N, C-alpha and C positions, 0 to 999 in steps of 0.2 A: 778684350780678350775672355774675360769672365762669362759674358753673353753666348759667345760663340762656343768656349768649353763646355758650358752647362747644356748648351744644345746638341752638342756632339754626343751625349749621353744617350744611349737607347733607354726607352720608356715603352709603358704598357699601360691598357685600362683594363681593369678585370670588372667582372659581377662574382662574387665569390672565388672561386678556383677557374673559373672561365674566363681564357683572355678575349676580350673584344676587340681590340686594335692594338697595332704595335706602332712604333716611332715611323718605319717604312712602309707604312700601309699607302698603296695607291687610291684606293677609294674606300671612303669610310662609309660605314654601316649607316643605314637612314635614320637607325634611333639615336645615333650619336653626332649628327648633321650639325648641330648647335654648338659642337666642339671643335669644326675643322681648322680654325683657326689657333688652336691650341699650341703649335711650335711657335709661331710670332708673339704670343702672349708670355710664352716662358721668355724667350729673349729679351721683350720689353721689360718684363718685370726684374730680370738680374739687372739690367742698365738702369731701371729706377731705383732698385732698392743699393746699388752702387753709387747713386747720385743723390736720392733724396730717402734713402731709408725707409721707403714705402711705397705699395702701389695698388692700383684698385682696377678691378674687373665689374665691368656691369652686367647684370643678368637680366637679359630680356625675357619676361617668364609669361607663360599663358596657364590656364588651370592644370596641363598636363606635364608642366615642367618647363626648363628653359628652352627657349627657341632660338637663341643667340648670345654669345658672351662677345661684348668688346671691349676695348680697352677705353681708360679714362685717363686724360693727363692728370699726374699727382699735383702739378701746381695749382690746378683748378679745384681739389678736393681737400676736405678737412673732415677727421671725424668728430661727432659732437658725443661727449662723453655725461653718462648721467653717474649716479652715485657708485654703480658696480659694473656698468657694461656700458658700449654704444648703444645710444640711442636713435642717430640718424647719421647721415653725411651730410654736409653742405656743399655744395657745388656752386662755383661762381665762376662764368665765361663773360668776358667783359662787364656791363651793366647787369647781365640778367643772374640772381640768384635761386635755386632751388634747392631742395632738400629729397635726400633719396633714403629709403627706409635700409636698414640692416640686412633684411632679407633680400635685398636688390645687390647688392653690393658682396664683392669678394675682397677682403682686405690683407693684403700681405705685407707684415714690416718686420725690421729688425729690431727683436725685442732689449730692452735695456733695462736700467734701473728705475727708469720713470714708470708708472702704473698706466700714463695715458700717451706717452710722446715715445717714440721708437729712440734707438740710441743714435749717437752721430753717423751719419754714412761715412763710409772710405773715403769717398772724395771731398767729403769738408776735411775729413784728417789729412790729405794730401794739399790743401788748399795754399798752405803756406810755401811749401816747395813749389807747386806750379806758378804761383805769384811771380817767383823770382824768376822763373823761365820766361812769364808772360813778360816781365818787364824788360827782360833783355830783349826779346823780339822786338817790344814797342821802341825801344831806345835804338835799336839798327835800323827800325823803318823811319823814325823821326830825323836819324842822322843823316839819311840819305834824301830825305825830304827838304833840308836845309840846304842841299848843296853839298853833303860831305864835309862839312865845315862844322868843329868843334864851338861848343859854347864861347863866347867872346865878348871880352869888354873893349869899347871905342873910348880911347882917351884923347882930350885934345887940348892945346895949349889955352891957358887964361880961364875965363869964366864966363864961356859963352851962354846967351839968355836960352829960355827954354825953346823957343821957336826953332834957334838954330841946331838946339839938341836932336828936335824931332825931324828936320831936315835931314840931318848927318844919318839918322837910324833910317830913316825911309830909303836914304840913297842908299845904305849899306844891304837893306832887304831888297832893294831893286835889282841889286848888281850880281850880289852874292847867293840870295836865298833861290833855292829848288835844284832840283835834280840837273835840269839843264843847264842851270850856271855850273855846275862843278868844274872845275878848274880854269874859270872864266878869268880874264885879266883885266885890271881897271887902273889908270893914271888918274892919280889925285895930286893936287897942288897945295891942299890945306894939310897941316902937321897935325895928321890922324896916327896915333899908333894904337894896332889891336893888341890886346891882350887875352891869350887863350886862358879860360878858367875852366872848360869843361875836358871830358875826355872822349877819345876816339873808340875805332873798331878794335884797335890793337888790345884796349883793355877787355876786350870780350873773349878772348882767346883763352880763357882761364878755361881748360876742359876738366881739371878736378872739381870747381865749383860747379858746373853743370852736369858733370856724372854724379855728385853728390846729389843733389837734388832731383836726379832722374831716379835713383835708387830710393831716395825718400817717398818719391812718388808712388814705385812700384811695391816697396813694404807697407805703406798703407792700404794698397788695396789686394795685398795678400797674393802678388804676383811674384814668382822668384824672378832675380835680377838679370839671370842668364836667358831668360825668354822674351823679356823686354830687350834687351840690347845686344843679344847673341853674343854674347861672350864667354859663352862656356868654355872650359878649357879642353874637354873633348865630349865626343857622342854620349860616352856613360855618363858624363856629368849631367848632360841635357837631359836625359831620359830621366835620371835619378831627381833633377828640378821639376819635371814635367809630373813625374808621378807624385813627388811633394805637393805640388800645386793643386792637384786632384785630390789627395788626401785631406789636405788643411783647408783648403779654400773652398773648391768646386764642388765635392761631394757633401760636407756639411751644410753649404747653401742650399742644396737640391734637397736635402732631406726636409729642411726646415720648410720650404716651400710647400714640397708633395703633403707635409702636415697640415698645413694651413689651408691649402685649396682641396684637401680630401674634406677636413672637418666643415668647410663652408660652400662648396660645390658638390664633390663627388659622392661623399657618404650619404647626405640624405638623397639621393638619386639611387641608391642602394649597388653604388661603384667604389672602385678604388683606383687611384693612380699610383703608378711605381716605377722609381726608377732602376735600370739594369748597370750598374757601374762596371760590373764585372764583366761585360761582354765587350769592354773597350780593349783595344789591342794592347795597350801598355799596361793592362792587369793581367790580361791572358799571360803575357810574357813572364810576370812576375809569378803567376802561378805556375807556370811550367818549370820554372826556376826553384820554385818551394816545393813541387813536387819531386824534383830530381833530388833536392837535398832531402826530403823527407825520408825516401828510399834509401839513400847512402847512410843517414844516421840509425834506421833500423835495421839495415843490415850488419850494420857495425854492433847490433848487440843492444843499443839504447831502448828502453821502453817507448811505443808510440806513443804514450801520453805526455811524457816528458818532451818527446820532439815537435808534437804539435804545439806546446806551449812556447819552446824556444823558436819555433817560426811565426807563432801569431797566426796561427791557422783559425779561420773562420768556419766553425762546425754549427750544423745544422740547430734549430731550436730543437731544446730538450736532449741534445746528445752533449754529455761532458769529455773530457779528454780521458778520464779514466776508461770511458766505455770503449776506447781502442783498443786497450791491453787486452789479450787471449785471456779466457776466464779461466782461473786456475782449476784443476781436476779436483774432486772429493778426495779426501785421504782414504778412503777404501778401495776407489778406482787405482789410484796410485801405488798403493801396498798390492793390489791383486797385480799390475804391470809388472811391480819389480818382481812379484812370486813367479811369473810366468817367465820372465826375462830371465831369473835363477833357473827354473826348470829347465828351460830350453838350452840354459847354456851347459848343465849337468849331461843332458842328454847327449848333446854335442859332444863332450868331452868321452864320454862311455863309448859312443858310435867310434870315435877314433881310436880309442886303446883296443877295442874289440878287434877292429881291422888290423891292428899293427900286430897282435896277436897272432893272428890266423895267418897271417904272412909269414910269421917266424915258426911257426908249426908247419907252415907247408914246407918250409925250406929243411927243417931238419928229417921230414918223412921222405921228402925228395934224395934228400942226402944219404939215409938209412939203405934206400933200394938202390942208390947208385952204388954203394959200398957192398950190398950181397951181392 
């Protein structure tokens, strides 16, 4: 799930501000032919980080730069540390051992508190819970393999010699062990009493136990439980958990991988690898909701800078929330605007008054003429 989620994120390779290739490219440029297997490498890298906490790429190089990038099995690799840095990488395949230069390897790891070794892999943290489920499955397989018979002691009267006990044991195994002997019947004349001391399949139906172990595994791997077990209460909960999965697990891991492969692979070649998680549908929907909320809050009279902080908007580099607020006008302009508004109001009042007086005079004149 983590590898697939990582690979679902759009990405690009840049030289300066020029985009050279995108994740959905159909045909790679010739200058980037060495990187055509990048998607597979990214998937394998995330899987290796989950299982081994480190990953290794091999750069096959010429004088002009890398001509191919290929995957190396992490179980065959180990870094050789000097006083301050890695001096070589040791690779062992079978009985063959070789040393590779640090310039030939792209080394990605989960940084921990140790100077030379990565932190514990997520799968190792989940191993205890996984061991419980593994042993449950092994018990079920062994149970049917021995003919669906619980672990049993055979008791006999008296104190038979060792040879007799071995013969009785062989007889029991011959007639009752094996799935093809399940529910078989046998008639015995000796006084043999079987005593059940083991458990059967009914004891494996503790769903609370297995559900707890599965949740522990998912937690150790940073995957919300609802995405693993499909037990989300509703669609909104599932979408919220998926967004949390990307925010808390996938995107931080992707950024860590990008920093390491840029420093060791792309930057020396004058290029840059960059993820675009904001292009994912789940983030697009979230951005639409935040845009609507932003407009609603601003229209309600709240300062844009405050709304931006309330909604946690990601502003471009160099832009502060305060820059979103309208710039206040200088005092002189404000005073001039107020004076202009006052003058206009006085003129409007005078015009209304003159019109009213003229109308009144006209009526009196008209009345006088009529009277005469």
